[in-house]
N, CA, C and O atoms as a printed pandas DataFrame, in Angstrom:
     atom_number atom_name residue_name chain_id  residue_number  x_coord  y_coord  z_coord
0              1         N          MET        A               1  101.468  141.946  116.735
1              2        CA          MET        A               1  100.167  140.880  117.292
2              3         C          MET        A               1  101.082  139.665  117.360
3              4         O          MET        A               1  101.499  139.038  116.386
4              5         N          ARG        A               2  101.378  139.378  118.842
5              6        CA          ARG        A               2  101.966  138.037  118.491
6              7         C          ARG        A               2  100.482  136.802  119.260
7              8         O          ARG        A               2   99.652  136.859  120.167
8              9         N          LEU        A               3  100.791  136.097  118.487
9             10        CA          LEU        A               3   99.615  134.610  118.580
10            11         C          LEU        A               3  100.851  133.023  119.229
11            12         O          LEU        A               3  101.864  132.480  118.787
12            13         N          VAL        A               4  100.289  132.916  120.001
13            14        CA          VAL        A               4  100.067  131.002  120.542
14            15         C          VAL        A               4   99.495  129.822  120.185
15            16         O          VAL        A               4   98.316  129.476  120.258
16            17         N          LEU        A               5  100.869  128.989  119.619
17            18        CA          LEU        A               5  100.517  127.959  118.184
18            19         C          LEU        A               5  100.599  127.234  118.957
19            20         O          LEU        A               5  101.603  127.098  119.656
20            21         N          TYR        A               6   99.375  126.443  119.062
21            22        CA          TYR        A               6   99.439  124.697  119.523
22            23         C          TYR        A               6   99.084  124.067  118.654
23            24         O          TYR        A               6   97.863  124.190  118.555
24            25         N          ALA        A               7   99.556  123.305  117.788
25            26        CA          ALA        A               7   99.608  122.005  117.291
26            27         C          ALA        A               7  100.055  120.781  117.050
27            28         O          ALA        A               7  101.244  120.470  116.975
28            29         N          ASP        A               8   98.997  119.960  116.906
29            30        CA          ASP        A               8   99.131  118.533  116.606
30            31         C          ASP        A               8   98.568  117.952  115.166
31            32         O          ASP        A               8   97.643  118.218  114.399
32            33         N          GLY        A               9   99.721  116.950  115.245
33            34        CA          GLY        A               9   98.632  116.102  114.159
34            35         C          GLY        A               9   98.725  114.412  114.229
35            36         O          GLY        A               9   99.673  113.866  114.793
36            37         N          ALA        A              10   97.486  113.550  113.509
37            38        CA          ALA        A              10   97.455  112.330  114.494
38            39         C          ALA        A              10   97.533  111.398  113.014
39            40         O          ALA        A              10   97.735  111.654  111.827
40            41         N          ALA        A              11   97.249  110.180  113.833
41            42        CA          ALA        A              11   97.148  109.477  111.626
42            43         C          ALA        A              11   97.110  107.773  112.863
43            44         O          ALA        A              11   97.874  107.344  113.729
44            45         N          ARG        A              12   95.977  107.363  112.352
45            46        CA          ARG        A              12   95.794  105.831  112.343
46            47         C          ARG        A              12   95.861  104.624  112.100
47            48         O          ARG        A              12   95.122  103.709  111.736
48            49         N          GLY        A              13   97.126  104.839  112.434
49            50        CA          GLY        A              13   97.738  102.512  111.826
50            51         C          GLY        A              13   99.048  103.519  111.340
51            52         O          GLY        A              13  100.081  102.964  110.965
52            53         N          ASN        A              14   98.970  104.975  111.360
53            54        CA          ASN        A              14   99.968  105.295  111.006
54            55         C          ASN        A              14  101.456  103.900  109.587
55            56         O          ASN        A              14  102.040  102.897  109.997
56            57         N          PRO        A              15  101.512  104.285  108.606
57            58        CA          PRO        A              15  100.172  105.382  107.654
58            59         C          PRO        A              15   98.518  104.839  108.041
59            60         O          PRO        A              15   98.360  103.618  108.041
60            61         N          GLY        A              16   97.480  105.591  108.319
61            62        CA          GLY        A              16   96.574  105.543  107.705
62            63         C          GLY        A              16   95.984  106.860  107.715
63            64         O          GLY        A              16   96.577  107.846  107.276
64            65         N          PRO        A              17   94.489  106.899  108.354
65            66        CA          PRO        A              17   93.692  107.686  107.895
66            67         C          PRO        A              17   94.337  109.041  109.125
67            68         O          PRO        A              17   94.678  108.729  110.266
68            69         N          ALA        A              18   94.404  110.630  108.561
69            70        CA          ALA        A              18   95.443  111.521  109.481
70            71         C          ALA        A              18   94.324  112.711  109.638
71            72         O          ALA        A              18   93.346  112.841  108.903
72            73         N          GLY        A              19   94.630  113.460  110.625
73            74        CA          GLY        A              19   94.242  114.825  110.642
74            75         C          GLY        A              19   95.523  115.818  111.176
75            76         O          GLY        A              19   96.544  115.396  111.719
76            77         N          ALA        A              20   95.174  117.390  110.851
77            78        CA          ALA        A              20   95.575  118.450  111.122
78            79         C          ALA        A              20   94.770  119.007  112.397
79            80         O          ALA        A              20   93.543  119.093  112.334
80            81         N          GLY        A              21   95.748  119.532  114.012
81            82        CA          GLY        A              21   94.799  120.157  114.063
82            83         C          GLY        A              21   95.452  121.116  114.729
83            84         O          GLY        A              21   96.601  120.833  115.070
84            85         N          ALA        A              22   94.925  122.457  115.082
85            86        CA          ALA        A              22   96.071  124.256  115.503
86            87         C          ALA        A              22   95.042  124.723  116.644
87            88         O          ALA        A              22   94.121  123.955  116.922
88            89         N          VAL        A              23   95.150  125.862  117.270
89            90        CA          VAL        A              23   94.833  126.530  118.277
90            91         C          VAL        A              23   95.134  127.349  117.948
91            92         O          VAL        A              23   95.943  126.990  117.092
92            93         N          LEU        A              24   95.120  128.779  117.946
93            94        CA          LEU        A              24   96.028  130.023  117.824
94            95         C          LEU        A              24   95.090  130.674  119.374
95            96         O          LEU        A              24   93.959  130.460  119.811
96            97         N          TYR        A              25   96.452  131.678  119.917
97            98        CA          TYR        A              25   96.251  132.163  121.356
98            99         C          TYR        A              25   96.390  133.373  121.751
99           100         O          TYR        A              25   97.511  133.805  122.021
100          101         N          ASP        A              26   95.133  134.235  121.866
101          102        CA          ASP        A              26   96.524  135.954  121.210
102          103         C          ASP        A              26   97.939  135.578  122.997
103          104         O          ASP        A              26   98.243  134.422  123.289
104          105         N          GLU        A              27   98.328  136.443  123.568
105          106        CA          GLU        A              27   99.121  137.057  124.483
106          107         C          GLU        A              27   98.166  137.129  125.860
107          108         O          GLU        A              27   98.809  137.114  126.909
108          109         N          LYS        A              28   96.513  137.215  125.997
109          110        CA          LYS        A              28   96.173  136.927  126.515
110          111         C          LYS        A              28   95.759  135.323  127.257
111          112         O          LYS        A              28   95.080  134.985  128.227
112          113         N          GLY        A              29   96.225  134.907  126.663
113          114        CA          GLY        A              29   95.438  133.385  126.820
114          115         C          GLY        A              29   93.939  132.999  125.992
115          116         O          GLY        A              29   93.448  131.881  125.832
116          117         N          LYS        A              30   93.329  134.555  125.460
117          118        CA          LYS        A              30   92.096  134.317  124.931
118          119         C          LYS        A              30   92.392  133.391  122.989
119          120         O          LYS        A              30   93.123  133.644  122.031
120          121         N          LEU        A              31   91.262  132.242  123.323
121          122        CA          LEU        A              31   90.804  132.201  121.571
122          123         C          LEU        A              31   91.132  132.280  120.567
123          124         O          LEU        A              31   91.628  131.155  120.503
124          125         N          VAL        A              32   91.333  132.768  119.439
125          126        CA          VAL        A              32   91.701  133.313  118.444
126          127         C          VAL        A              32   90.924  132.265  117.551
127          128         O          VAL        A              32   89.940  132.560  116.873
128          129         N          ALA        A              33   91.431  131.126  117.623
129          130        CA          ALA        A              33   91.117  129.885  116.385
130          131         C          ALA        A              33   91.567  129.001  116.974
131          132         O          ALA        A              33   92.332  128.904  117.933
132          133         N          GLU        A              34   90.574  127.718  115.776
133          134        CA          GLU        A              34   90.837  126.022  116.436
134          135         C          GLU        A              34   90.695  126.081  114.417
135          136         O          GLU        A              34   90.073  126.731  113.577
136          137         N          LEU        A              35   91.417  125.281  114.442
137          138        CA          LEU        A              35   91.604  124.980  113.431
138          139         C          LEU        A              35   91.444  122.886  112.451
139          140         O          LEU        A              35   92.551  122.357  112.353
140          141         N          ALA        A              36   90.872  122.470  112.186
141          142        CA          ALA        A              36   91.114  120.474  111.908
142          143         C          ALA        A              36   90.722  120.394  110.561
143          144         O          ALA        A              36   89.674  120.908  110.172
144          145         N          ARG        A              37   91.511  119.769  109.802
145          146        CA          ARG        A              37   91.922  119.498  109.048
146          147         C          ARG        A              37   91.790  117.631  108.652
147          148         O          ARG        A              37   92.485  116.895  109.352
148          149         N          PRO        A              38   91.229  117.215  107.955
149          150        CA          PRO        A              38   91.448  115.903  107.842
150          151         C          PRO        A              38   92.017  116.087  105.898
151          152         O          PRO        A              38   91.765  116.601  104.808
152          153         N          LEU        A              39   93.307  114.822  107.008
153          154        CA          LEU        A              39   94.070  115.263  105.103
154          155         C          LEU        A              39   94.419  113.825  104.949
155          156         O          LEU        A              39   95.592  113.453  104.924
156          157         N          GLY        A              40   93.347  112.966  104.840
157          158        CA          GLY        A              40   93.640  111.419  104.515
158          159         C          GLY        A              40   94.279  110.288  104.063
159          160         O          GLY        A              40   93.288  109.659  103.691
160          161         N          HIS        A              41   95.090  109.669  103.857
161          162        CA          HIS        A              41   96.161  108.696  104.807
162          163         C          HIS        A              41   97.418  108.934  104.242
163          164         O          HIS        A              41   97.808  109.092  103.085
164          165         N          ALA        A              42   98.092  108.918  105.616
165          166        CA          ALA        A              42   99.440  110.194  105.944
166          167         C          ALA        A              42  100.053  109.325  106.976
167          168         O          ALA        A              42   99.391  108.443  107.523
168          169         N          THR        A              43  101.210  109.531  107.240
169          170        CA          THR        A              43  101.756  109.332  108.469
170          171         C          THR        A              43  101.597  110.322  109.513
171          172         O          THR        A              43  100.993  111.368  109.274
172          173         N          ASN        A              44  102.344  109.948  111.240
173          174        CA          ASN        A              44  101.803  110.589  111.799
174          175         C          ASN        A              44  102.112  111.628  111.949
175          176         O          ASN        A              44  101.549  112.558  112.527
176          177         N          ASN        A              45  103.910  111.499  110.960
177          178        CA          ASN        A              45  105.107  113.330  111.167
178          179         C          ASN        A              45  103.866  114.225  110.133
179          180         O          ASN        A              45  103.151  115.215  110.289
180          181         N          VAL        A              46  104.105  113.267  109.093
181          182        CA          VAL        A              46  103.075  114.362  107.800
182          183         C          VAL        A              46  102.338  114.835  108.481
183          184         O          VAL        A              46  102.440  116.062  108.486
184          185         N          ALA        A              47  101.131  114.208  109.488
185          186        CA          ALA        A              47   99.852  115.250  110.047
186          187         C          ALA        A              47  100.689  115.965  111.035
187          188         O          ALA        A              47  100.248  117.086  110.780
188          189         N          GLU        A              48  101.614  116.190  112.028
189          190        CA          GLU        A              48  102.213  116.752  112.678
190          191         C          GLU        A              48  102.752  117.887  111.625
191          192         O          GLU        A              48  102.041  118.891  111.662
192          193         N          TYR        A              49  103.581  117.949  110.915
193          194        CA          TYR        A              49  103.882  119.341  109.748
194          195         C          TYR        A              49  103.014  119.672  108.720
195          196         O          TYR        A              49  103.050  120.480  107.792
196          197         N          SER        A              50  101.698  118.290  109.384
197          198        CA          SER        A              50  100.621  120.135  108.116
198          199         C          SER        A              50   99.558  120.678  109.293
199          200         O          SER        A              50   98.587  121.385  109.026
200          201         N          ALA        A              51   99.750  120.428  110.035
201          202        CA          ALA        A              51   99.134  121.086  111.528
202          203         C          ALA        A              51   99.988  122.588  111.976
203          204         O          ALA        A              51   99.487  123.659  112.317
204          205         N          LEU        A              52  101.248  122.268  111.851
205          206        CA          LEU        A              52  102.336  123.134  111.843
206          207         C          LEU        A              52  101.623  124.638  110.971
207          208         O          LEU        A              52  101.121  125.742  111.183
208          209         N          ILE        A              53  101.932  123.923  110.156
209          210        CA          ILE        A              53  101.836  124.878  108.281
210          211         C          ILE        A              53   99.783  125.130  108.397
211          212         O          ILE        A              53   99.493  126.232  107.932
212          213         N          LEU        A              54   98.877  124.558  108.756
213          214        CA          LEU        A              54   98.148  125.166  109.390
214          215         C          LEU        A              54   97.811  125.903  109.936
215          216         O          LEU        A              54   97.177  126.868  109.508
216          217         N          GLY        A              55   98.176  125.659  111.257
217          218        CA          GLY        A              55   98.728  127.010  111.782
218          219         C          GLY        A              55   99.031  127.819  112.156
219          220         O          GLY        A              55   98.465  128.628  112.891
220          221         N          LEU        A              56  100.667  127.777  111.449
221          222        CA          LEU        A              56  101.209  129.025  110.654
222          223         C          LEU        A              56  100.606  130.245  109.473
223          224         O          LEU        A              56  100.825  131.452  109.368
224          225         N          GLU        A              57   99.860  129.398  108.776
225          226        CA          GLU        A              57   99.005  130.164  107.432
226          227         C          GLU        A              57   97.909  130.845  108.343
227          228         O          GLU        A              57   97.653  131.974  107.926
228          229         N          GLU        A              58   97.277  130.534  109.326
229          230        CA          GLU        A              58   96.651  130.625  109.881
230          231         C          GLU        A              58   96.992  132.276  110.521
231          232         O          GLU        A              58   96.372  133.335  110.423
232          233         N          ALA        A              59   98.040  131.967  111.075
233          234        CA          ALA        A              59   98.516  133.077  112.037
234          235         C          ALA        A              59   99.317  134.272  110.742
235          236         O          ALA        A              59   99.809  135.294  111.221
236          237         N          GLN        A              60   99.367  134.164  109.867
237          238        CA          GLN        A              60   99.623  135.068  109.062
238          239         C          GLN        A              60   98.710  135.675  108.879
239          240         O          GLN        A              60   98.431  136.740  109.429
240          241         N          ARG        A              61   98.153  135.163  108.160
241          242        CA          ARG        A              61   96.610  135.487  107.315
242          243         C          ARG        A              61   96.012  137.191  109.105
243          244         O          ARG        A              61   96.079  138.420  109.071
244          245         N          ARG        A              62   95.552  136.228  110.220
245          246        CA          ARG        A              62   95.530  137.304  111.132
246          247         C          ARG        A              62   96.523  138.897  111.423
247          248         O          ARG        A              62   96.181  139.906  112.039
248          249         N          GLY        A              63   97.683  138.620  110.780
249          250        CA          GLY        A              63   98.610  139.186  110.883
250          251         C          GLY        A              63   99.516  139.274  112.005
251          252         O          GLY        A              63  100.209  140.282  112.140
252          253         N          ALA        A              64   99.568  138.446  112.709
253          254        CA          ALA        A              64  100.608  137.650  113.643
254          255         C          ALA        A              64  101.901  138.653  113.518
255          256         O          ALA        A              64  101.185  139.145  112.647
256          257         N          THR        A              65  102.857  139.282  113.527
257          258        CA          THR        A              65  103.900  139.240  113.557
258          259         C          THR        A              65  105.244  138.898  114.316
259          260         O          THR        A              65  106.472  138.920  114.225
260          261         N          ALA        A              66  104.340  138.618  114.999
261          262        CA          ALA        A              66  104.935  137.091  116.253
262          263         C          ALA        A              66  104.646  135.843  116.782
263          264         O          ALA        A              66  103.923  135.787  117.777
264          265         N          VAL        A              67  105.201  134.579  116.154
265          266        CA          VAL        A              67  104.245  133.197  116.906
266          267         C          VAL        A              67  105.389  132.941  118.079
267          268         O          VAL        A              67  106.421  133.528  118.408
268          269         N          ASP        A              68  104.736  131.859  118.506
269          270        CA          ASP        A              68  105.480  130.836  120.003
270          271         C          ASP        A              68  104.652  130.124  119.856
271          272         O          ASP        A              68  103.587  129.927  120.441
272          273         N          VAL        A              69  105.558  129.325  118.315
273          274        CA          VAL        A              69  104.589  128.097  118.653
274          275         C          VAL        A              69  104.720  126.598  119.285
275          276         O          VAL        A              69  105.910  126.476  119.576
276          277         N          ARG        A              70  103.980  125.341  119.643
277          278        CA          ARG        A              70  104.009  124.615  121.160
278          279         C          ARG        A              70  103.835  123.458  120.306
279          280         O          ARG        A              70  102.963  123.368  119.442
280          281         N          MET        A              71  104.525  122.756  120.526
281          282        CA          MET        A              71  103.593  121.043  120.306
282          283         C          MET        A              71  104.431  119.661  120.538
283          284         O          MET        A              71  105.604  119.789  120.889
284          285         N          ASP        A              72  103.980  118.542  120.390
285          286        CA          ASP        A              72  104.368  117.315  121.984
286          287         C          ASP        A              72  104.798  116.639  120.365
287          288         O          ASP        A              72  104.503  115.472  120.110
288          289         N          SER        A              73  105.675  117.715  119.119
289          290        CA          SER        A              73  106.133  116.184  118.268
290          291         C          SER        A              73  107.703  116.863  118.652
291          292         O          SER        A              73  107.851  118.035  118.305
292          293         N          LEU        A              74  109.062  116.074  119.464
293          294        CA          LEU        A              74  109.869  116.258  119.957
294          295         C          LEU        A              74  110.461  116.531  117.386
295          296         O          LEU        A              74  110.724  117.538  116.729
296          297         N          LEU        A              75  110.379  115.246  117.056
297          298        CA          LEU        A              75  110.488  115.456  115.993
298          299         C          LEU        A              75  110.428  116.406  115.292
299          300         O          LEU        A              75  111.373  116.899  114.677
300          301         N          VAL        A              76  108.951  116.895  115.303
301          302        CA          VAL        A              76  108.916  118.066  114.263
302          303         C          VAL        A              76  110.113  119.635  114.524
303          304         O          VAL        A              76  110.938  120.245  113.844
304          305         N          VAL        A              77  109.418  119.736  116.223
305          306        CA          VAL        A              77  110.495  121.176  116.779
306          307         C          VAL        A              77  112.260  120.912  116.585
307          308         O          VAL        A              77  113.210  121.694  116.550
308          309         N          GLN        A              78  112.212  120.270  116.543
309          310        CA          GLN        A              78  114.224  120.082  116.601
310          311         C          GLN        A              78  114.454  119.968  114.991
311          312         O          GLN        A              78  115.661  119.901  114.760
312          313         N          GLN        A              79  113.690  119.927  113.855
313          314        CA          GLN        A              79  113.632  119.385  112.576
314          315         C          GLN        A              79  114.107  121.179  112.401
315          316         O          GLN        A              79  115.146  121.735  112.045
316          317         N          MET        A              80  112.650  121.710  112.889
317          318        CA          MET        A              80  112.567  122.928  112.740
318          319         C          MET        A              80  113.830  123.650  112.967
319          320         O          MET        A              80  114.560  124.251  112.179
320          321         N          ARG        A              81  113.908  123.453  114.185
321          322        CA          ARG        A              81  115.639  124.246  114.899
322          323         C          ARG        A              81  116.586  124.122  114.352
323          324         O          ARG        A              81  117.578  124.758  114.708
324          325         N          GLY        A              82  116.637  122.939  112.897
325          326        CA          GLY        A              82  118.047  122.366  112.822
326          327         C          GLY        A              82  118.956  121.716  113.599
327          328         O          GLY        A              82  120.184  121.772  113.548
328          329         N          LEU        A              83  117.924  120.810  114.652
329          330        CA          LEU        A              83  119.393  119.979  115.822
330          331         C          LEU        A              83  118.817  118.697  114.570
331          332         O          LEU        A              83  119.730  118.091  114.010
332          333         N          TRP        A              84  117.817  118.440  114.294
333          334        CA          TRP        A              84  117.662  116.664  113.737
334          335         C          TRP        A              84  117.498  117.124  111.713
335          336         O          TRP        A              84  116.876  117.922  111.012
336          337         N          ARG        A              85  118.473  116.045  111.552
337          338        CA          ARG        A              85  118.599  115.686  110.630
338          339         C          ARG        A              85  116.862  115.064  109.801
339          340         O          ARG        A              85  116.338  114.103  110.365
340          341         N          ILE        A              86  116.070  115.711  108.443
341          342        CA          ILE        A              86  115.440  115.051  108.183
342          343         C          ILE        A              86  115.456  114.482  106.990
343          344         O          ILE        A              86  115.358  114.971  105.865
344          345         N          LYS        A              87  115.635  113.016  107.485
345          346        CA          LYS        A              87  115.938  111.795  106.907
346          347         C          LYS        A              87  114.583  110.926  106.370
347          348         O          LYS        A              87  114.861  109.864  105.813
348          349         N          HIS        A              88  113.238  111.248  106.474
349          350        CA          HIS        A              88  112.182  111.113  104.616
350          351         C          HIS        A              88  111.936  111.440  104.152
351          352         O          HIS        A              88  110.936  112.145  104.290
352          353         N          PRO        A              89  112.666  111.274  102.926
353          354        CA          PRO        A              89  112.714  112.636  101.830
354          355         C          PRO        A              89  111.363  112.834  101.515
355          356         O          PRO        A              89  111.227  113.595  100.557
356          357         N          GLY        A              90  109.754  112.179  102.249
357          358        CA          GLY        A              90  108.480  112.507  102.096
358          359         C          GLY        A              90  108.523  113.991  103.054
359          360         O          GLY        A              90  107.722  114.907  102.871
360          361         N          LEU        A              91  109.507  114.013  103.989
361          362        CA          LEU        A              91  108.718  115.804  104.879
362          363         C          LEU        A              91  109.707  116.605  104.930
363          364         O          LEU        A              91  110.013  117.187  105.971
364          365         N          VAL        A              92  110.472  116.773  103.585
365          366        CA          VAL        A              92  111.671  117.919  103.459
366          367         C          VAL        A              92  110.424  119.036  102.918
367          368         O          VAL        A              92  110.006  119.926  103.659
368          369         N          PRO        A              93  109.894  118.815  101.437
369          370        CA          PRO        A              93  108.957  119.921  101.425
370          371         C          PRO        A              93  108.500  120.373  101.912
371          372         O          PRO        A              93  108.466  121.604  101.897
372          373         N          LEU        A              94  107.574  119.297  102.985
373          374        CA          LEU        A              94  106.898  120.215  104.548
374          375         C          LEU        A              94  107.922  120.755  105.037
375          376         O          LEU        A              94  107.687  121.956  105.168
376          377         N          ALA        A              95  109.015  120.480  105.402
377          378        CA          ALA        A              95  109.856  120.841  106.589
378          379         C          ALA        A              95  110.369  122.451  105.954
379          380         O          ALA        A              95  110.603  123.442  106.647
380          381         N          LEU        A              96  110.456  122.353  104.422
381          382        CA          LEU        A              96  111.050  123.811  104.037
382          383         C          LEU        A              96  109.712  124.406  104.328
383          384         O          LEU        A              96  109.956  125.128  105.295
384          385         N          ARG        A              97  107.957  124.571  103.955
385          386        CA          ARG        A              97  107.056  125.040  103.830
386          387         C          ARG        A              97  106.816  125.938  105.263
387          388         O          ARG        A              97  106.558  127.105  105.557
388          389         N          ALA        A              98  107.079  124.587  105.996
389          390        CA          ALA        A              98  106.729  124.659  107.330
390          391         C          ALA        A              98  108.241  126.351  107.532
391          392         O          ALA        A              98  107.953  127.548  107.540
392          393         N          GLY        A              99  109.205  125.938  107.615
393          394        CA          GLY        A              99  110.408  126.650  107.903
394          395         C          GLY        A              99  110.641  128.171  107.346
395          396         O          GLY        A              99  111.412  129.026  107.782
396          397         N          ALA        A             100  109.365  128.266  105.800
397          398        CA          ALA        A             100  109.277  129.623  105.094
398          399         C          ALA        A             100  108.703  130.099  105.982
399          400         O          ALA        A             100  109.288  131.142  106.276
400          401         N          LEU        A             101  108.118  129.987  106.419
401          402        CA          LEU        A             101  106.506  130.059  107.566
402          403         C          LEU        A             101  107.076  131.250  108.467
403          404         O          LEU        A             101  107.104  132.478  108.386
404          405         N          LEU        A             102  107.609  130.069  109.556
405          406        CA          LEU        A             102  108.389  130.720  110.630
406          407         C          LEU        A             102  108.830  131.303  110.510
407          408         O          LEU        A             102  109.019  131.878  111.582
408          409         N          ALA        A             103  109.629  132.052  109.232
409          410        CA          ALA        A             103  110.409  132.828  109.220
410          411         C          ALA        A             103  109.887  133.598  108.438
411          412         O          ALA        A             103  110.654  134.525  108.176
412          413         N          SER        A             104  108.414  133.697  107.653
413          414        CA          SER        A             104  108.418  135.214  107.608
414          415         C          SER        A             104  107.747  135.909  108.804
415          416         O          SER        A             104  106.973  136.833  108.554
416          417         N          PHE        A             105  108.042  135.442  110.477
417          418        CA          PHE        A             105  107.088  135.832  111.295
418          419         C          PHE        A             105  108.354  136.995  111.796
419          420         O          PHE        A             105  109.373  136.341  111.572
420          421         N          ARG        A             106  108.699  138.019  112.212
421          422        CA          ARG        A             106  109.418  138.964  112.846
422          423         C          ARG        A             106  109.920  137.842  113.830
423          424         O          ARG        A             106  110.793  136.996  113.639
424          425         N          GLU        A             107  109.126  138.066  114.942
425          426        CA          GLU        A             107  110.071  137.044  116.503
426          427         C          GLU        A             107  108.673  135.418  116.342
427          428         O          GLU        A             107  107.452  135.266  116.359
428          429         N          ARG        A             108  110.206  134.389  116.167
429          430        CA          ARG        A             108  109.164  133.086  116.513
430          431         C          ARG        A             108  110.163  132.645  117.501
431          432         O          ARG        A             108  111.267  133.057  117.858
432          433         N          GLU        A             109  109.263  131.499  117.872
433          434        CA          GLU        A             109  109.725  130.993  119.063
434          435         C          GLU        A             109  108.705  129.400  119.025
435          436         O          GLU        A             109  107.484  129.274  118.929
436          437         N          ILE        A             110  110.333  127.826  119.201
437          438        CA          ILE        A             110  109.394  127.015  118.670
438          439         C          ILE        A             110  109.630  125.722  119.909
439          440         O          ILE        A             110  110.685  125.132  120.141
440          441         N          ARG        A             111  108.473  125.549  120.491
441          442        CA          ARG        A             111  109.424  124.016  121.913
442          443         C          ARG        A             111  108.329  123.632  121.838
443          444         O          ARG        A             111  107.204  123.940  121.445
444          445         N          HIS        A             112  109.219  122.427  122.579
445          446        CA          HIS        A             112  108.598  121.015  122.456
446          447         C          HIS        A             112  107.319  121.354  123.452
447          448         O          HIS        A             112  107.383  122.552  123.727
448          449         N          VAL        A             113  106.349  120.821  123.996
449          450        CA          VAL        A             113  105.153  120.463  125.534
450          451         C          VAL        A             113  104.973  118.941  125.452
451          452         O          VAL        A             113  105.131  118.058  124.609
452          453         N          PRO        A             114  104.429  119.089  127.156
453          454        CA          PRO        A             114  104.143  117.507  127.014
454          455         C          PRO        A             114  103.119  117.455  125.672
455          456         O          PRO        A             114  102.911  118.390  124.898
456          457         N          ARG        A             115  102.622  116.292  125.623
457          458        CA          ARG        A             115  101.642  115.863  125.275
458          459         C          ARG        A             115  100.055  116.703  126.141
459          460         O          ARG        A             115   99.202  117.471  125.695
460          461         N          GLU        A             116  100.217  116.220  127.198
461          462        CA          GLU        A             116   98.655  116.788  128.484
462          463         C          GLU        A             116   98.611  118.725  127.984
463          464         O          GLU        A             116   97.683  119.495  128.235
464          465         N          GLU        A             117   99.739  119.018  127.349
465          466        CA          GLU        A             117   99.765  120.419  127.502
466          467         C          GLU        A             117   99.174  120.912  126.529
467          468         O          GLU        A             117   98.570  121.973  126.692
468          469         N          ASN        A             118   99.203  119.877  124.470
469          470        CA          ASN        A             118   98.572  119.546  123.668
470          471         C          ASN        A             118   97.225  119.269  123.234
471          472         O          ASN        A             118   96.802  119.143  122.085
472          473         N          SER        A             119   96.479  119.177  124.592
473          474        CA          SER        A             119   95.252  119.063  123.918
474          475         C          SER        A             119   93.879  119.361  123.536
475          476         O          SER        A             119   92.891  118.715  123.188
476          477         N          ALA        A             120   94.156  120.458  123.712
477          478        CA          ALA        A             120   93.268  120.593  122.311
478          479         C          ALA        A             120   93.170  121.224  121.059
479          480         O          ALA        A             120   92.163  121.644  120.490
480          481         N          ALA        A             121   95.205  121.245  120.444
481          482        CA          ALA        A             121   95.291  120.485  119.262
482          483         C          ALA        A             121   95.058  119.373  118.808
483          484         O          ALA        A             121   94.734  119.026  117.672
484          485         N          ASP        A             122   95.281  118.636  120.003
485          486        CA          ASP        A             122   95.446  116.872  119.891
486          487         C          ASP        A             122   93.378  116.684  119.638
487          488         O          ASP        A             122   93.010  116.352  118.511
488          489         N          GLU        A             123   92.800  116.811  120.219
489          490        CA          GLU        A             123   91.432  116.888  120.075
490          491         C          GLU        A             123   90.838  116.584  118.738
491          492         O          GLU        A             123   90.189  115.662  118.245
492          493         N          LEU        A             124   91.529  118.215  118.189
493          494        CA          LEU        A             124   90.816  118.981  116.722
494          495         C          LEU        A             124   92.156  118.034  115.935
495          496         O          LEU        A             124   92.800  118.631  115.072
496          497         N          SER        A             125   92.339  117.325  116.094
497          498        CA          SER        A             125   93.433  116.251  115.313
498          499         C          SER        A             125   93.003  115.195  114.951
499          500         O          SER        A             125   92.932  114.638  113.856
500          501         N          ASN        A             126   92.728  114.956  115.904
501          502        CA          ASN        A             126   91.698  113.771  115.962
502          503         C          ASN        A             126   90.187  114.090  115.293
503          504         O          ASN        A             126   89.739  113.584  114.263
504          505         N          ARG        A             127   89.560  115.025  116.127
505          506        CA          ARG        A             127   87.993  115.275  114.946
506          507         C          ARG        A             127   88.167  115.622  113.930
507          508         O          ARG        A             127   87.093  115.763  113.346
508          509         N          ALA        A             128   89.303  115.947  113.123
509          510        CA          ALA        A             128   89.330  116.108  111.226
510          511         C          ALA        A             128   89.971  114.824  111.024
511          512         O          ALA        A             128   90.612  114.778  109.973
512          513         N          ILE        A             129   89.986  113.770  111.722
513          514        CA          ILE        A             129   90.180  112.692  111.149
514          515         C          ILE        A             129   88.902  111.873  111.410
515          516         O          ILE        A             129   88.885  110.831  110.755
516          517         N          ASP        A             130   88.052  112.030  112.033
517          518        CA          ASP        A             130   87.199  111.676  112.735
518          519         C          ASP        A             130   85.746  111.884  110.965
519          520         O          ASP        A             130   84.971  111.010  110.578
520          521         N          GLU        A             131   85.916  113.211  110.408
521          522        CA          GLU        A             131   85.551  113.822  109.486
522          523         C          GLU        A             131   85.750  113.735  108.211
523          524         O          GLU        A             131   85.000  113.784  107.235
524          525         N          GLY        A             132   87.388  113.534  108.420
525          526        CA          GLY        A             132   87.416  112.965  107.038
526          527         C          GLY        A             132   87.236  111.075  106.720
527          528         O          GLY        A             132   87.260  110.591  105.588
528          529         N          GLU        A             133   87.123  110.544  107.563
529          530        CA          GLU        A             133   86.658  108.658  107.554
530          531         C          GLU        A             133   84.803  109.539  107.434
531          532         O          GLU        A             133   84.643  109.297  106.237
532          533         N          ILE        A             134   83.605  110.227  107.806
533          534        CA          ILE        A             134   82.359  110.087  107.507
534          535         C          ILE        A             134   82.250  111.035  105.958
535          536         O          ILE        A             134   81.054  111.051  105.664
536          537         N          SER        A             135   82.852  111.606  105.176
537          538        CA          SER        A             135   83.153  112.003  104.304
538          539         C          SER        A             135   83.523  111.323  103.390
539          540         O          SER        A             135   82.632  111.133  102.562
540          541         N          ALA        A             136   84.482  110.851  103.161
541          542        CA          ALA        A             136   85.085  109.213  102.694
542          543         C          ALA        A             136   83.722  108.803  102.263
543          544         O          ALA        A             136   83.531  107.673  101.814
């Protein structure tokens, strides 16, 4: 089964209150899952990686064997492709976890998309921040 994952992270203040959002669709474009997770105080890049991990874990839980990832974070996409170095030591464990998850799928693709194409995941990441601030 192939799933399409849109993932986005947000931080207000960078670092600041942060959230991760992910949306999974099946191959026909039918919504499979919407995920939002408050992250507490974090940077936008930590939030982006956390959103990717959140979505990949859910795709794995749902039994997907192939995943097409779409993100508007050029940094995460290029680092996951091995084209950009990971300079910030705090991102290394997240990148390793995301890379291991991605590698667990028989077929996988990760692609950068314009922000407008990632609005559903963006909305969820911001909702996660709001929820985190309410419960804090």
